[in-house]
C-alpha positions in Angstrom: -22.3 158.2 5.3 -19.7 160.0 2.4 -20.5 161.9 -0.8 -19.1 159.4 -2.9 -21.6 156.4 -1.9 -24.5 158.8 -2.8 -22.8 160.0 -5.5 -22.7 156.0 -6.7 -26.3 155.3 -5.3 -29.8 155.7 -6.3 -32.8 156.5 -4.5 -34.8 153.8 -4.0 -38.9 153.2 -2.9 -37.3 152.6 0.3 -35.7 155.8 1.2 -38.2 158.4 2.5 -38.6 162.2 2.5 -36.6 163.3 6.5 -39.9 166.0 6.0 -43.4 164.1 5.1 -42.2 160.5 4.9 -42.7 160.3 1.3 -40.9 158.2 -1.5 -37.0 160.8 -1.6 -36.1 162.0 -5.3 -33.4 164.7 -3.6 -30.2 163.5 -1.3 -28.8 166.5 0.5 -24.6 165.7 2.0 -23.6 168.6 4.7 -20.1 168.8 4.8 -19.4 166.9 8.2 -20.7 163.6 6.0 -24.4 162.8 7.4 -27.5 163.2 4.5 -30.4 164.6 4.4 -33.8 163.0 1.9 -36.8 165.2 1.0 -39.9 164.7 -1.6 -39.3 166.6 -4.6 -41.8 168.7 -3.4 -39.3 169.7 -0.4 -36.1 169.7 -2.2 -37.9 172.2 -4.3 -38.9 174.1 -1.0 -35.6 174.1 0.6 -32.9 174.0 -1.9 -31.4 177.7 -2.4 -31.2 176.7 1.3 -29.7 173.5 1.5 -27.7 174.4 -1.8 -26.2 176.9 0.7 -24.6 174.6 2.9 -24.6 171.1 1.1 -21.0 169.8 -0.1 -23.5 168.1 -2.5 -26.7 168.2 -3.8 -27.8 165.0 -5.9 -31.3 165.0 -7.6 -33.0 162.0 -9.4 -36.9 163.9 -9.8 -36.0 163.5 -13.2 -37.2 160.3 -12.6 -41.1 161.4 -11.7 -41.5 162.5 -15.3 -42.3 159.9 -17.8 -43.2 156.5 -16.1 -45.2 154.2 -17.8 -48.5 153.2 -16.2 -48.7 149.7 -14.8 -52.1 148.7 -16.7 -51.3 147.9 -20.4 -53.5 150.6 -23.0 -56.8 148.0 -22.2 -57.0 147.9 -18.6 -56.6 151.8 -18.5 
């Protein structure tokens, strides 16, 4: 995967954290072109070290805030 592809491709529900298997919200692209995927928790846990080695740090954790509930107001 190239850095360009990582930038233009949003993470989806099928993208899983390489550490725990949860849904990935962070993609880290390394200099040789490979990438690592992390959930919000593990991405934040390793962020400082990852930023030192990454050519790109793509963070979509903002999608976690404000996610609408699937139940309607009268079903809650």
